[in-house]
C-alpha positions in Angstrom: 12.8 5.5 -14.5 12.9 3.1 -11.5 11.9 5.3 -8.0 14.2 4.4 -4.9 12.6 0.7 -3.4 12.0 1.1 -0.2 14.0 -1.5 2.3 15.5 -3.2 -0.9 18.3 -5.2 1.0 16.6 -6.3 3.6 13.5 -7.3 1.5 15.3 -9.4 -0.7 17.4 -11.1 2.3 13.8 -12.1 3.7 12.3 -13.4 0.5 15.6 -14.9 -0.7 14.4 -15.4 -4.2 16.5 -18.4 -6.1 16.7 -19.4 -9.4 13.5 -20.6 -10.8 11.2 -19.8 -8.5 7.7 -18.1 -8.6 6.6 -14.6 -7.2 3.7 -12.4 -6.8 4.2 -8.3 -6.2 0.8 -7.4 -5.5 2.3 -3.3 -5.4 4.2 -3.5 -8.5 4.4 0.0 -8.2 7.6 1.5 -10.4 9.1 -2.0 -10.1 12.2 -1.6 -8.4 11.5 -4.3 -5.9 9.9 -6.1 -8.9 13.5 -6.1 -10.8 15.6 -6.8 -8.1 13.4 -10.4 -7.9 13.3 -11.2 -11.4 17.2 -10.4 -11.7 17.3 -13.5 -8.9 14.6 -15.6 -10.2 15.8 -15.8 -13.6 14.5 -16.4 -16.9 13.3 -19.7 -15.7 11.0 -18.1 -12.5 8.4 -15.9 -13.1 6.9 -12.9 -11.4 3.4 -12.0 -11.3 3.3 -8.1 -10.8 -0.3 -6.7 -9.8 -1.1 -2.4 -9.4 -4.5 -0.9 -8.8 -3.1 2.4 -10.6 -3.2 1.9 -14.6 -1.0 4.9 -14.5 1.8 3.1 -12.6 1.2 -0.7 -14.5 2.1 1.1 -17.4 5.6 2.7 -16.1 6.0 -0.9 -14.7 5.8 -2.7 -17.8 8.2 -0.1 -19.3 10.6 -0.1 -16.6 10.6 -3.8 -16.9 10.2 -4.2 -20.8 13.4 -6.6 -20.9 12.1 -9.7 -18.5 10.0 -12.2 -20.6 8.9 -13.9 -17.7 6.9 -11.4 -16.4 3.1 -11.5 -16.3 1.1 -7.7 -15.4 -2.4 -7.2 -14.4 -4.6 -4.2 -13.3 -5.8 -5.4 -10.4 -5.9 -4.6 -6.6 -3.7 -7.5 -4.5 -6.5 -8.1 -2.6 -7.1 -10.2 -5.8 -4.0 -12.0 -5.6 -6.3 -15.5 -5.9 -7.2 -14.8 -9.1 -3.8 -15.0 -10.6 -2.0 -17.5 -8.5 -3.6 -21.3 -7.7 -3.2 -22.9 -4.5 0.2 -23.6 -3.3 1.9 -21.9 -6.2 3.8 -19.5 -4.9 7.5 -19.1 -3.7 7.1 -15.2 -2.4 5.1 -12.8 -1.8 5.4 -9.1 -1.9 3.1 -6.0 -0.6 4.8 -2.6 -0.8 1.9 -0.5 1.1 3.4 2.6 0.7 2.6 5.6 -1.7 4.9 6.0 -5.0 6.1 9.1 -5.8 4.0 9.8 -8.6 1.2 9.9 -6.7 2.7 12.8 -4.1 4.8 14.6 -6.8 1.3 14.7 -9.0 -0.6 17.3 -7.7 -3.1 16.3 -10.0 -3.9 13.3 -8.2 -4.7 15.2 -4.9 -2.4 12.6 -2.4 -0.4 15.8 -1.3 -1.7 18.4 1.1 1.3 20.7 0.5 0.2 21.3 -3.3 -3.0 22.3 -4.8 -5.3 19.8 -7.1 -8.4 18.1 -6.6 -9.6 16.0 -3.8 -9.3 12.7 -5.8 -7.1 10.4 -3.6 -8.0 7.4 -5.8 -5.5 4.7 -7.0 -7.7 3.5 -9.8 -9.1 6.6 -11.7 -11.6 4.2 -12.9 -13.3 3.8 -9.7 -16.3 6.1 -8.9 -15.4 7.2 -5.0 -13.5 10.5 -4.7 -12.4 12.7 -1.6 -14.5 14.9 -2.6 -17.4 12.6 -2.8 -16.9 11.9 0.9 -16.4 15.2 2.4 -19.5 16.7 0.3 -22.0 13.2 0.6 -21.3 11.4 3.4 -23.4 12.3 6.9 -21.4 14.1 9.4 -21.2 10.7 12.0 -19.1 8.7 8.9 -16.7 11.5 8.1 -16.0 11.7 12.3 -15.5 7.8 11.8 -13.6 7.7 8.8 -11.0 10.4 10.5 -11.3 8.5 13.8 -10.8 4.9 12.5 -8.5 5.5 9.8 -6.8 8.7 10.5 -6.5 8.0 14.5 -7.8 11.7 15.1 -9.0 12.6 18.7 -10.9 15.6 17.5 -12.8 13.8 14.5 -16.1 14.9 15.7 -14.9 18.7 15.4 -13.2 18.0 12.5 -16.4 16.4 10.7 -18.6 19.0 12.4 -16.5 22.0 10.2 -16.3 19.6 7.6 -20.4 20.0 6.8 -20.8 23.7 7.9 -18.4 24.5 5.1 -19.9 22.1 2.3 -23.1 24.2 3.3 -21.7 27.2 1.7 -19.3 25.7 -1.4 -18.3 22.2 -2.6 -14.9 20.7 -1.2 -13.2 20.7 -4.6 -9.6 21.5 -4.5 -6.9 20.5 -1.5 -6.7 23.8 -0.6 -10.4 23.7 0.5 -9.8 21.1 3.4 -6.5 22.3 4.2 -8.1 25.7 5.0 -10.6 24.4 8.0 -7.9 22.3 9.7 -6.7 24.6 12.4 -4.0 22.3 13.8 -2.2 21.7 10.5 -0.3 18.6 12.4 -3.3 16.9 12.2 -2.6 17.3 8.1 -1.0 14.0 7.2 -3.6 11.9 9.4 -6.9 13.6 7.5 -5.5 13.2 3.9 -4.2 9.7 5.4 -8.0 8.6 6.7 -9.4 10.0 3.4 -7.0 7.9 1.1 -7.6 4.6 3.3 -11.6 5.3 3.0 -11.5 6.1 -0.8 -9.4 3.0 -1.8 -10.9 0.5 1.2 -7.1 -0.5 1.9 -7.6 -2.0 5.3 -10.3 -4.6 4.3 -7.7 -5.2 1.1 -4.7 -6.0 2.9 -7.0 -8.0 5.3 -8.2 -10.0 2.2 -4.7 -10.4 0.6 -3.2 -11.8 3.9 -6.0 -14.8 4.2 -5.2 -15.4 0.3 -2.1 -15.6 1.1 -2.0 -18.5 3.1 -3.4 -20.6 0.4 -1.3 -19.6 -2.4 1.9 -20.1 -0.9 3.8 -23.5 -0.8 4.7 -24.8 2.1 8.3 -22.9 2.7 7.1 -19.7 0.7 7.2 -16.5 2.2 5.9 -13.1 2.4 6.8 -9.7 3.0 5.2 -6.7 3.8 6.3 -3.5 4.0 4.0 -0.8 5.7 4.3 3.2 6.5 1.5 3.9 9.1 -0.1 1.9 12.5 -3.0 0.7 11.2 -1.6 -1.4 8.6 1.6 -2.8 10.8 -0.8 -3.8 13.3 -2.9 -6.0 11.0 0.2 -7.5 10.0 1.5 -8.0 13.2 -1.4 -9.5 14.5 -2.5 -11.6 11.4 1.1 -13.4 11.3 1.0 -14.1 15.2 -2.5 -15.4 14.6 -1.3 -18.0 11.8 1.9 -18.7 14.0 -1.2 -19.8 16.6 -2.6 -21.8 13.6 0.5 -23.8 12.9 0.3 -22.2 9.5 3.3 -19.5 9.2 6.6 -18.8 10.9 7.5 -15.1 11.6 11.1 -14.4 9.9 10.7 -10.9 11.5 10.7 -10.5 15.7 10.5 -7.0 15.2 9.7 -5.1 12.0 12.6 -3.9 10.2 13.1 -0.6 9.5 15.7 1.5 7.0 18.5 2.8 8.1 20.1 5.9 8.9 21.7 6.0 5.8 18.6 5.1 3.4 16.5 7.4 5.2 19.2 10.3 4.2 19.4 9.4 0.8 15.4 8.8 0.9 13.4 10.6 3.5 10.1 9.0 2.4 11.3 5.9 3.4 11.5 6.8 7.4 8.5 5.1 8.0 8.7 2.2 6.9 8.4 -1.1 8.4 9.4 -4.2 6.9 7.8 -7.6 8.3 7.8 -11.1 6.8 6.4 -14.9 7.6 7.0 -18.3 6.3 4.6 -21.1 5.7 5.0 -23.9 7.4 1.9 -26.2 6.2 
């Protein structure tokens, strides 16, 4: 079953997929955006779909099984150059948000509202988990993760409490972490910070953006949907820098955000921000 893709209409307007074009969706997810692109490029076009989560990739393949012009790979979008030669793509999409299965499946540990293991991995085949960070990383590194990836002002205090707590009992479940955070309003930022660290998300985004310059055709378009200020800042600054270099034109003067109607229908879309650019050279 397809999920509700965030900012679908706006993304399609930005990417403007046409018959016969070649696109790469670096975050295939449950394939809502991908299906819409495939319908517009037709059988003479091609979509390359990547996803780091093998379970999401399996669901996406099932959802898109009627399309013969689809190639899918279990891969991080930072490796997109492996699947697209230079100057080969008409468009690239990266939707950086969590998919519904991530949040709804307690066994993944992405939601602090559900009891589950402190996992937070997109790729279950990698070894690093949130529990390992909390149980083994030095206090200074934990504080740095919370400060840099969660923008938490009391990161040192929380890191100190983590280290004090793990001397008595290892962190295993989401509730173990929730229990030591006095300011419950910080929980989204704490879990975000750990998730970014576990999956090395910001480095992956920067690598993918740099790779996009080479694989896009002249006139090719890139659209990025981000869900927190760290990602959005990276995208904004990258597009600005590429404009100065004469490589890109910026297609969104300000980020496009979901309408009130979309937010009412899909509350998880509320923090989404869409930015786009087109390749000039």
